[in-house]
N, C-alpha and C positions, 0 to 999 in steps of 0.2 A: 484651667487651674482648680477647678474642682476635679475629685476622683470618679472615677465611674464604675461598676462592677462589669467585668468582662463579659461581651454577650456569649449567652450561652445557646443561642438557638440555630447557628451553624452548622450544617450536618457533619462538615470537615474539623470542626473545634475538638483540639486534642482532650480539651477540660470535662467534656461529655464520657469520654474513657475513661474517667479518674471517680475515685471515691472522695464524698465532701466530707472534710473533717470537722466536728460540729461545733469543736470548742475553738476558743480564740488561743494563741500562743505568745501574744505581750499584753502585760497589765501596765497600765499609764496609771498612777494616784497621781491627784490634784487635791490640794486646799487651796480656797480660794481667799489670798489675803491681800492683793490689791485690784480690789474689783472687778478690772477686767484681765489688768496684765497676766497674772499666773495663767488663768484658763483659757486665755487668747494662745498663750504660747503651747498648754497643753493640746488643746484643741486642733492647730495647725500640725503640731509634731504628731498625733493620733490619724491626720488625713494624708501626710507625707508619706510615713509608714505602711498603712494600708494601700498607696500605691505603689509603692517600692515592692512590698513584700508578693503584692498581686503580679508586677514586671517580671521579679524573678522566678516565681513559679510558671510563668509563660515563657522564660528563657530570653527576655529583652534587659536584664542587669545581670552584668558582670561582677562579680565577687570575687574575695578569695577565696581556695578552695577549704578551709578551715574556718572561715569566717561564720559569728553567731547565727546567721541566718540560714547558710548553709548545712552547719551542723544541726540545727533544729528539723529542717524538713527531711537532712537525713534520717534522724531519727524516727521520723513519723513513717515514711517509705516514700519511694517515687512514684507510687500510685494513688497518693492521697494529695487533692485542693484544698489549702484552707483558705475558705468561702471568706469568711468574716474575720480577722486574724487580729484585731485589737479591740481590746475591753478599757473602756477611760472611767475610772472611778472619780466622783467629783462629791465634795460637803456639801457645795452652794449651787444648784441649779437653776435656781433665780437669776443668779448672776450670769451663768451660763448661757441662760437663755435670752439676753440682752444680745449677744454675738452668734446666736443661732437661735431663730426664730420659730421653726421647725420644733425645736423642742419642748417637750411637756413635762417642766419641773414639779410635775405634781407625781410625776410615776417614778416608781424605784427603779425599774428597767426598762428601756428600751432600743429600738436599732435605730439609727438616723444615721445616711450618707455612710451606711454599710459599716457603721462602729459602734459594737456594744456599749451603752451608757449605764451607767450603774450609779445610784444614789452612795454615797459612802458613808457609814453610819457603823454603829457598833453593831447593831443588830445584821445588815446587811452584809458585813466582812466577816461574819462568823461562819456564814453559810460558803463564802467561796475559796474553790480549788485553785491554789495558785497557779502561774501561768509559766512555760518553759522561760521567757524574757520579762523579768519585772523591770520598770523605769519609774523610780521614786523622784518627784521631780521638787526641787528645791528644798532638799534637806526635809520633806516630810517625812515624819517620823510612822512606818508601818506601824497596826496593829500587832501587839504580841503574838495572837492565836494564828494571823495569817504568815506573823516571819517563821513560825513555829511550823507550821504546814506547808513553808519552802522547802524543805529538807526532802531533798531527793526526788524532786519534780522542777525547781528552777535550777535552771544551768548559767543564768546570767543575771546578774543584778546590778542596775546603775544606778549611782545617784545621779539625778540630772542638777548641775549648779546651775546659780544665777550667772548670765554672761557678765563677762568680763574681759579688759585688754591689759590687766593688772601683767606686769612680768612674770611672777610668781606662777602665775595660771598655767604655761606649757609644762613646768618641772611637775606638777602636782595632775596635769591630765591623764586619765584613764589609769591611776596608780590603784591598785587593788588593795582591800581590807578586810581580814577571814571575820565574818560574826558568828555569833554564839550558837548561830544555826548551821554553821558549816558553809556556808554560802559565801564566795567572795562578793564583797560589794566594789563595784569599780565607777571611781568618781569622776563623771562626764563634764568636760567644760565645753559649753559652745564660746567662740572665740572668733579673732579675724584673722588668724593665721594656719597654715597648714601641721600645724603643731598643737594645734586644738582640735575640738570637735566641729569646727566650724559653724555654719547660721543655717537657720531654716528656711529655706526655699522649694518651691515647685520648679518642676523640668521644665515647663513651658511658658513659667512666670512673666520671665524678660520678650519674651516675643510676644505672648498676648498686649502686654501694655507697650510693645511697640507700637502694635499693631492701632489700638485704642487711641494714643495719641495723634495717630494719621488720620482718625477718622471722626471729623467733627459731629456728624450725624450722631454716631454711637455716644459722644461725649453729652450731645445735649439730650437723647433719651437718658441718659445715667442719670443725670442731674435732674431732669424731670418728675424720674420714677423715684431715686432714693433719696434725692436732697429736698428739692421744690423748683416749680417751673419758674419762680423769680431768678433763682441760680442758672438755669440755663439760659434765660433771657441775660444775664448780665455775661456769659461765656460769649454769647452772640455779638454781643455792644464790644466784646474787647476788653472788660474790666478787667481787673486783676482779682483773681480767686485766691483768697487764703485760709488755709485748714487749720483750726486753733482745737486742737485735744493737749490738756493741760491740767495740772497739779490746782485748787484752788488756790494756793498761794501764790501763783503766777502774776508776774508785772504786767498786766492787761493794760493800766493806765498808760504805760512806758509805748507800746506796742499802737494803741489807737491814736495816740498824741504823732507818731513817727510818720504813720500811715498819713493823716492831715496836713505834717509838714512837707511829703513827697507832693503830695497832690493829684496824685493819679488815682480816678474813680477804683475802690475796692470791696469787694463782697468776702465777708468773713463768715465760714463757715462753721458752726459751731453745734455738737451732739447736745441735746438734751439736757440737762444738769450738769453740764460743764461749764468754768468758767460765770456763774450765775451772776455774777454783779456786772458783765459787760455792758449790758444795756443801760445801768442807771450810772455806769462810768462815762459813756458815752454821751448820755444827756448830760450830764452835770458838765463834760467839756464844751459842750456847744451852747451853753448859758454865756463864753467869753469869746465863741467862735460858732455864729450861726452857719457858716458854710462846710463846716465838717460833716453835719446831717446829709450834704448833696456830694462829700467823699468816700463815705464810710458807709456802705449798708451790713447789717445783721442778720443773716441766715441760718434760723435753727432748723433742727431735724431729729429723726429719733434716730437709733442706736442702728446701723445697715448692716446687713448678715457679714460674715468675717471675711468670706472669699471674696466680697464688692470694695472693699477698705483699701485694697492695693488701687483701684479705681480711682477713687477718690482722692487719693494722695497724688497719682500719675497725672491729675487733670490740673492741681493746683499750682501756681507760679511759686507759692513757697508752704511749707507745710512745718509747724507746730507740733510736736509729737510728744508723748511721755510714755513713761514706764523701758518696758522692753522689748513686744510685740511690735506695736505700733515705732519704735527706733529704728529696728529691723527693718519694717516694711519700708519705712522713709527711704533706708539707704538703697532698696530694691529699686524703688521707684526713680531713682536718678537726679530728683528734684532738690533744688534747695531747702535744707529745712535744721530747724534747732531743736535739741533735744532738751526735755527738763526730766532729767533722771530723778526716781523715788529718792524721798529723803530720808538718810539714814542719821544715827545717832554719831553726836562727835564728827559730822560734816565726813563721815565715811563716802558719801557718796560724791562729794566732789574730790577726792582721790580716784575714783572710778573713771569720772568726768573726764579728767584731766590724763591720766592713763589711754583713756581711747584717742585724745584728742593727740599725745605724744605718737600713741603707735598708727593714727590716719597720715601723719607727716611723715613719718618714718618709709608708709607703701605709698603715698603720693604725696608728694613733696608739693606744698603749695607754692602760690608765686607770691611776692611779696604784697601786692594790693589785696591779697585775701588771708593774711594775719590776722584781719580783723575778725574775722567767722569763731576763732579759737574765742577771741575776748567775748563776743557776742553769745556761745554757749557759756561762757564763766556766767557773765552778767545777769543773761536768763533765769540761772539758777541761784544767783546768789547776786542780787538786783544792788547797784550802783550809781553814783547820780550821772553816769554819761551812758548809761542804756539808750534813752530815748536817740541821741544822736548817732549811737552806733547803728541803733536799728534804721535810721533815717540815709545812714551810708550805705549801709547794706540792700536798703529798698529802691537804692536809684536804679535807674534802666539798666546801664552799663556792669553795674556791678553786681545784679541780679543776674544778669546773662553770663558771667566770669564767674559766677559762684555754680549758676547750671551746669556750666561747660566741665568746672571742677568736680563737681558731685558724680557727674556722667564718669571720667573717668576712674575715680576713686569705685564704683561701683564695678566696670571691667577687671579692676586690681582683685576685689575679691569673689568675682565669678570664678577666679581660676580654684578657690579654695574648694573641697568637696564640701557637700550640705551637712549640717547634722544629722538628719534620718541617714542618709547614707553612710555614714563615718560610726553611728552605733550597729546598723545591720551589719557593716563589715568590719567591724571588729574581729 
């Protein structure tokens, strides 16, 4: 899953015969709005692009002859090897450090996992020389000084939009708009069909997750290292594992009530700072039901490195995720999940949620017994009186297994689409 710099030690390595290009060719700009969602996507994108650029230069990636990456590399010359091609600009390095523990948020510049990391502020951006490819994530407004300097230097400027399954996305995907600096900006939409930019995914992700799910020893080690030994003990005891990553207004009480009603022992894995009222709600429920504390355990844990998050989702029986990055990773896990979508004014987020549910039905029609999955997504985001009953229904062993099978089929459908990183480079 992680990317690695190609080895330069072998005496026959063709890279040794090339000159190293000392500057990045791709700038990614990220403003942290949703705590970890925006930077989560951008950090994953940076690592994905790094791996693909390196593979292309090694002749291991096939792209169109006039693709973005082919044109940029031709311009530099065939004898040049771009060793660190990505520069990531982030305005909030402290939030970034939550998912990348090796990052030092006090430094304005550093290299982490072969990616140039820069603090994005008025002072640092004035010193920047624009790259050949610029990716402006989530409608982030670039500084005027940088935009002016792009003329004559930047060949491709992408505005990476938020993920959406709404029908209009396909019509607007990859449409250009000439800016006042004369550089065309292309509006690039991630999505769930081959008429969009696709989703972020590492080349070996599914293979790695499959091997992990078949290795209980690796699962025990993972939980002991990144969560807590108590979680590893729960796995060995064959308790249910449930991951909970949600926004503060999530209907946690309904979830706890439904787990108690099902009666199967469960350990809920919750990152520190998330759903902070969970323990209090559980204690309140236990006043009227003493046995609930024997059924439900809550295990808190520190934020884990981003590249390990996929394994957390793969190890759980059901995942409650939020935002965009965690949502996409839940899809790739192949496990049952419920999405807490980022709240927007005038309930615009519910339109996006329903658009995705409709799109999912088109790509992978649900059996009648699983139609309740759609209702559960809707009620988790707009709680109603039937939420606890519906959760109880889905958490029954037979329904959870049917849901698992369905999510596996849905994943297989989406694996046929190009990834977002490849779509950008092959544009």
